[in-house]
C-alpha positions, 0 to 999 in steps of 0.5 A, spaced: 601 400 916 596 404 912 600 405 906 601 397 906 593 396 906 592 401 901 597 398 896 594 391 897 587 393 896 589 396 889 594 391 887 589 386 883 587 392 879 594 394 877 594 387 874 587 387 871 588 390 865 594 386 862 590 379 865 584 381 861 587 382 855 591 376 856 585 371 857 581 375 852 577 372 848 574 366 852 568 365 848 565 367 841 566 374 839 560 377 835 560 383 830 554 386 829 552 388 822 547 394 821 545 392 814 542 386 810 546 380 808 550 381 801 551 388 802 558 392 802 558 392 810 556 385 810 561 382 806 566 387 809 564 384 816 564 377 814 571 378 811 574 381 817 571 375 821 573 370 817 581 372 816 581 374 824 578 367 825 584 364 821 589 368 824 588 367 831 583 361 832 578 366 835 571 364 833 568 370 830 561 371 828 557 376 824 550 378 826 545 382 821 541 387 825 539 391 819 534 397 819 533 405 819 539 406 814 544 402 819 542 406 825 538 400 829 545 395 829 549 401 831 544 403 837 544 395 839 551 396 840 551 401 845 547 397 849 551 391 849 556 389 855 563 393 854 567 387 855 569 386 847 564 380 845 559 384 842 563 389 836 560 393 831 562 394 823 560 402 823 561 406 817 561 413 814 553 413 813 551 411 819 556 414 824 558 421 821 551 422 817 545 419 820 545 422 826 544 429 822 539 426 818 534 421 822 531 424 828 530 417 831 537 416 832 539 415 839 547 415 839 552 420 839 557 417 834 563 420 838 561 419 845 557 412 845 563 408 842 570 406 843 573 406 836 578 400 835 580 400 828 578 403 821 578 397 817 577 399 810 575 405 805 573 406 798 572 413 794 566 415 791 566 415 783 563 420 779 561 416 773 558 417 766 556 412 760 562 411 755 559 414 750 557 420 754 558 427 751 562 429 758 569 427 757 571 430 763 569 433 770 570 440 767 565 438 762 560 437 767 561 443 771 562 448 765 555 445 762 552 446 769 554 453 770 552 455 763 545 452 765 543 451 772 539 445 774 540 442 767 544 436 769 541 430 773 545 426 777 543 419 780 545 417 787 543 410 791 538 415 796 537 421 799 542 422 805 547 417 803 554 419 803 554 418 796 548 423 795 551 428 800 558 428 796 554 431 790 552 436 794 559 438 797 561 438 789 556 443 787 558 447 793 565 447 792 564 448 784 559 453 785 554 449 781 547 447 781 545 440 779 538 436 779 539 430 784 535 424 782 535 419 788 534 411 787 533 405 792 540 403 792 546 403 787 544 398 782 537 401 780 541 408 779 547 404 775 541 401 771 538 408 769 545 411 768 547 405 763 540 406 760 541 413 758 535 415 763 540 419 767 547 422 764 551 422 771 551 418 777 555 418 784 556 411 786 561 407 790 567 404 786 564 397 788 558 399 785 560 401 779 567 396 778 564 391 773 561 396 768 568 400 769 572 394 767 567 392 762 568 399 759 560 401 759 561 406 764 567 412 764 569 414 771 570 422 771 573 423 777 574 419 784 573 423 791 578 421 795 585 425 797 589 420 793 588 416 787 585 409 788 589 404 787 583 400 784 582 406 778 589 409 778 588 412 771 582 416 774 584 423 777 581 426 784 577 431 784 582 435 788 587 435 783 582 437 778 582 444 782 578 443 788 583 443 793 582 439 800 576 435 797 576 429 800 570 424 801 572 416 803 566 411 804 570 407 810 568 401 814 570 401 821 570 396 827 568 399 834 566 397 841 561 400 846 563 406 850 568 404 856 570 397 853 577 396 857 583 399 853 587 392 854 581 389 850 581 394 844 589 394 844 588 387 843 583 387 837 586 393 834 593 389 833 590 383 831 586 386 825 592 390 823 596 384 822 590 381 817 590 388 814 597 388 812 597 381 809 597 380 801 591 376 801 587 381 805 589 387 800 587 382 794 580 380 797 578 387 799 580 390 792 576 385 789 570 388 793 573 395 790 575 397 797 582 398 800 585 396 807 586 402 812 588 400 819 592 404 824 590 406 831 584 407 835 586 414 836 586 415 829 580 412 827 576 416 833 579 422 829 576 420 823 569 419 826 570 426 829 572 430 823 567 426 818 561 427 823 563 435 823 564 435 816 557 432 814 553 436 819 555 442 815 553 439 809 547 436 811 545 443 814 547 447 807 543 442 803 537 442 808 536 434 808 532 431 813 529 424 813 524 422 818 
C-alpha cells in the first residue's frame, strides 16, 4: 500500500517534462540582445527570431538591453524566470572575456546559464591596405621581430575578443606590436584605409565590404579552418602556428535551471533553421557561418573559451573598470 501511494505521488512528475515541452510555448518568447540595435549581435538575434517564427509559428521578439560591453543584458537574463520565455543571445566577448575584464560582472558564464545552441561564428581577420608592403602574415611577423613595437595594429577596443586575438598572436609568434584601440570597428577600418595604421584585427563582417571592393587585403583568418566566405585566405594555424583558433561566436542561452525538455525543444527548432539554405545565405551576407549542435557542445565551447581567454587577459595585464 505504501509503495502504491509513493508511486501515485511521483506519477505527475514522471510526465511533467514531456508535457512541458509539448505545451511550450504558450506565449511570446523574448530574446534579450545585450547590445544596441544595428550591430552584429542584434542582427543575428533578429534573424534567428524571424526564421524561428516563420518555421514554428512561435512569436519571438528581440529586446535590446545594451551597456557595459554586453554584460548588462546577460546579467538580466540570469534574473529571468527559468521557464524558456526569456532567452539571451550571448557571444564570446561577454561570456568568455568580459568576466575576466570587468570587476562589475555579477554572473558566472559556466554556472549561471543553460546553454541551448551555438548559433553562428565568424573569424577574426588580420587585414592591411591593398597597397601595403606587407604581402603576407609572415612579412608582418618578421618585421615585428626585427623591430619590436614598431608596428601598430588597430582593434575595435581594449578588451574585445579582437584585441585579445592580437595579444594571442604576439604570444604565439614571440613578437611585440603596438595596440591602437578604437571605439568600434568602423573607425578602426577608416584609419586603416586612411593609412593611419598599417594593420587591423577585425571581424570578417566589419571588413567584408572593403575586402570585396579590393581596398583591403586579408593576410590571415584566425579560425581553425578557412572561412567559406574567404576561402582563399589562409588560417594562422596553417601558416605555422599550430592550434591557433579564435572564433567570435553567437549563442542562445537560457537562465540556469531551465527545464531540459524546453532546452531540447528550442535546440531542435533552431538546429532545423540553421540547416536551411536560406539561413546559411542570410548569415553569409553578414559575414558569419551557422554552427548548430547540442547544448552540451555549446557548454564545452563556453568553458574552453572562458579558460583560454582568462589566461590571455592575465598575460596581457588588461583590466577594464
